[in-house]
C-alpha positions as CSV (number, residue, x, y, z in Angstrom):
1,M,11.0,-3.8,62.0
2,S,12.1,-3.9,65.6
3,Q,11.2,-1.3,68.2
4,A,14.9,-0.3,68.3
5,D,14.8,0.5,64.6
6,N,12.0,3.0,65.2
7,L,13.9,4.9,67.7
8,A,15.2,8.2,66.3
9,P,18.8,9.2,67.2
10,P,19.1,11.9,69.8
11,P,19.5,15.4,68.4
12,V,23.1,16.6,68.1
13,E,23.8,19.7,70.2
14,T,25.5,22.4,68.0
15,T,27.6,25.3,69.3
16,P,25.9,28.6,68.6
17,S,28.9,29.8,66.7
18,F,27.4,33.0,65.4
19,N,26.2,34.2,68.8
20,M,29.5,33.3,70.4
21,L,31.5,35.2,67.7
22,R,29.2,38.1,68.0
23,T,29.8,38.2,71.8
24,L,33.5,37.9,71.4
25,G,33.5,40.6,68.8
26,L,31.5,42.9,71.1
27,V,33.9,42.2,74.0
28,A,36.9,42.8,71.8
29,T,35.4,46.1,70.6
30,I,34.6,47.3,74.1
31,S,38.1,46.3,75.3
32,G,39.7,48.2,72.4
33,L,37.7,51.3,73.1
34,L,38.6,51.2,76.8
35,V,42.3,50.9,75.9
36,V,42.1,53.9,73.5
37,L,40.1,55.9,76.0
38,S,42.6,55.1,78.8
39,F,45.5,56.2,76.5
40,R,43.7,59.4,75.5
41,V,43.0,60.2,79.2
42,T,46.5,59.4,80.5
43,E,48.7,60.6,77.6
44,P,48.5,64.3,78.6
45,M,49.4,63.4,82.3
46,I,52.3,61.2,81.2
47,E,53.6,64.0,78.9
48,Q,53.2,66.5,81.7
49,N,55.1,64.3,84.2
50,K,57.8,63.8,81.6
51,R,58.2,67.5,81.1
52,E,58.4,68.2,84.8
53,A,60.9,65.4,85.3
54,I,63.1,66.8,82.5
55,E,62.8,70.4,83.9
56,R,63.9,69.2,87.4
57,A,66.8,67.2,85.9
58,L,67.8,70.2,83.8
59,F,68.1,72.5,86.8
60,R,70.1,69.9,88.7
61,L,72.4,69.4,85.8
62,V,72.7,73.1,85.0
63,P,72.6,74.6,88.6
64,D,73.0,78.2,87.5
65,A,69.9,78.0,85.3
66,V,66.6,79.5,86.5
67,S,64.6,79.3,83.3
68,R,64.3,77.0,80.3
69,R,63.5,77.2,76.6
70,D,63.0,74.3,74.3
71,F,64.4,73.9,70.8
72,I,64.2,71.4,68.1
73,A,67.1,70.1,65.9
74,S,66.0,69.0,62.4
75,D,67.2,69.2,58.9
76,N,70.7,70.2,60.1
77,R,69.5,73.3,61.9
78,I,68.1,74.3,65.3
79,Q,64.9,76.3,65.8
80,P,62.6,77.1,68.7
81,A,60.2,74.3,69.6
82,G,56.7,74.7,68.3
83,E,53.5,72.9,67.4
84,G,54.0,70.4,64.6
85,I,57.8,70.6,64.6
86,D,59.5,67.2,64.9
87,G,63.1,66.4,65.6
88,E,65.7,66.1,68.4
89,K,64.8,68.1,71.5
90,L,67.2,70.5,73.2
91,Y,66.5,72.1,76.6
92,A,68.4,75.3,77.1
93,G,68.9,76.7,80.6
94,Y,69.4,80.4,81.3
95,G,70.6,82.2,84.4
96,Q,69.1,85.1,86.3
97,D,71.1,87.4,84.0
98,G,69.4,85.8,80.9
99,K,72.6,84.3,79.7
100,L,72.8,80.7,78.4
101,K,74.3,78.4,81.1
102,G,74.0,75.0,79.5
103,I,72.0,72.7,77.3
104,A,70.4,69.4,78.2
105,L,69.8,66.6,75.7
106,E,68.3,63.1,75.8
107,A,70.2,60.0,74.8
108,A,69.5,56.3,75.0
109,A,71.2,52.9,74.4
110,P,70.6,49.3,75.3
111,G,72.0,48.3,78.6
112,Y,72.3,44.9,80.3
113,Q,68.6,44.5,81.1
114,D,66.8,47.2,79.0
115,V,67.3,50.5,77.3
116,I,69.0,53.1,79.5
117,R,67.6,56.6,78.8
118,I,69.4,59.7,80.2
119,L,69.4,63.5,80.1
120,Y,72.9,65.0,79.9
121,A,74.2,68.5,80.2
122,Y,76.4,70.0,77.4
123,D,78.4,73.1,78.1
124,P,78.9,74.8,74.7
125,Y,81.7,77.0,76.1
126,C,84.0,74.3,77.4
127,Q,82.6,72.0,74.7
128,C,82.2,69.3,77.2
129,I,79.6,67.2,79.0
130,R,79.0,68.1,82.6
131,G,76.9,65.3,84.1
132,F,73.9,63.2,83.4
133,E,70.7,61.9,85.1
134,V,69.0,58.7,84.3
135,L,65.4,59.0,83.2
136,K,64.7,55.3,82.6
137,M,66.7,52.3,83.7
138,A,66.2,48.6,84.6
139,E,69.8,47.6,85.4
140,T,70.6,45.1,88.0
141,P,70.6,46.6,91.5
142,G,74.1,46.8,93.0
143,I,75.8,46.2,89.6
144,G,74.4,48.1,86.6
145,D,72.9,50.9,88.7
146,K,76.5,51.9,89.8
147,I,76.4,54.3,86.9
148,I,74.3,56.6,89.1
149,K,76.0,55.8,92.4
150,D,79.7,55.3,91.8
151,P,81.6,58.5,92.7
152,A,84.6,57.6,90.6
153,F,82.4,56.9,87.5
154,L,80.5,60.1,88.0
155,M,83.8,62.1,88.0
156,N,84.1,61.2,84.3
157,F,81.4,63.8,83.6
158,E,82.8,66.8,85.4
159,A,84.1,67.9,82.0
160,L,84.0,65.1,79.5
161,Q,85.3,66.4,76.2
162,A,82.9,66.6,73.4
163,R,84.6,69.1,71.1
164,P,83.6,69.3,67.4
165,N,86.2,68.7,64.8
166,A,87.5,71.4,62.4
167,D,84.9,70.8,59.6
168,G,82.0,70.3,62.0
169,S,81.2,66.8,60.8
170,G,81.6,65.2,64.2
171,L,83.7,65.1,67.3
172,E,87.4,65.8,67.3
173,Q,87.8,62.7,69.4
174,A,85.2,60.0,69.9
175,I,83.9,59.5,73.4
176,V,85.1,56.0,74.4
177,P,85.0,53.7,77.5
178,V,88.3,52.4,78.8
179,K,89.2,49.7,81.3
180,H,88.8,50.9,84.9
181,G,91.9,52.7,86.0
182,T,93.4,53.3,82.5
183,K,91.8,56.7,81.6
184,T,94.4,59.2,80.3
185,Q,92.4,61.5,78.0
186,P,89.5,63.9,78.7
187,W,87.3,62.2,76.1
188,Q,87.6,58.7,77.7
189,I,85.2,57.3,80.3
190,D,86.7,55.2,83.0
191,A,84.4,52.2,83.1
192,I,83.1,50.5,86.3
193,S,84.6,47.1,87.1
194,G,81.8,44.6,87.1
195,A,79.4,46.9,85.3
196,T,81.1,47.3,81.9
197,I,77.9,46.8,79.9
198,S,76.2,49.7,81.6
199,S,79.3,51.8,81.4
200,N,79.7,51.1,77.7
201,A,76.1,52.0,77.1
202,I,76.6,55.4,78.6
203,A,79.7,56.0,76.5
204,R,78.0,54.8,73.4
205,M,74.9,56.9,73.7
206,L,76.9,60.0,74.6
207,N,79.3,59.5,71.7
208,D,76.5,58.8,69.2
209,K,74.5,61.9,70.2
210,S,77.4,64.2,70.5
211,Q,78.8,63.3,67.1
212,L,75.7,64.9,65.7
213,M,74.6,67.5,68.2
214,S,77.8,69.1,69.5
215,P,78.8,70.5,66.0
216,L,75.2,71.5,65.4
217,I,75.0,73.4,68.7
218,Q,78.2,75.2,68.0
219,R,76.9,76.3,64.6
220,N,73.7,77.6,66.2
221,L,75.1,79.0,69.4
222,A,74.1,82.6,68.7
223,L,70.4,81.4,68.3
224,L,70.6,79.5,71.6
225,E,72.2,82.4,73.4
226,N,69.4,84.7,72.2
227,G,66.8,82.2,73.3
228,A,64.7,82.7,70.1
């Protein structure tokens, strides 16, 4: 037997798979705990910031309001907001005299870049929409963001009709966008040339929300006026 035959093969290095998996598992666990902890810590602050943003927007949209009360719409009725009550939120604004001045509601729809989320003011006495403010938007600067800058477009919402029909199942006339310069009816939205996707998104979200909420608000107007 030759000397070469007596030489043993070098040991094969093996990957410490168990140790590696244990380390990776530990890292993943710690990362998950940090994510959950960060969410727990920041969630109240995020909610507080959202409440403050909505309140500021409400008082801009309903300028005669000096106080606010929150309500929830669910199961085809409206009730004061409370712990554990889920549904559509309504923000009622009251004047110095305690009388209802207007109601703000959230609405959303896909735009060109991302979802557009707004807060809009509904006047239950003229049964119309009196303005909106964008809460979240990622539309193209100079094009899609014209929905918050174009004076002619914003004029659509001085008194946009959102009147319930006779049986309270929806709107008397759907809110619809029309080609720029062709608006003839109070329920039409004169779209912005070059920003029709964003314009249509505003019309769609207002129509969808108003078809449900405008009749419901009218049926529960006494409750909202009393504030309780």
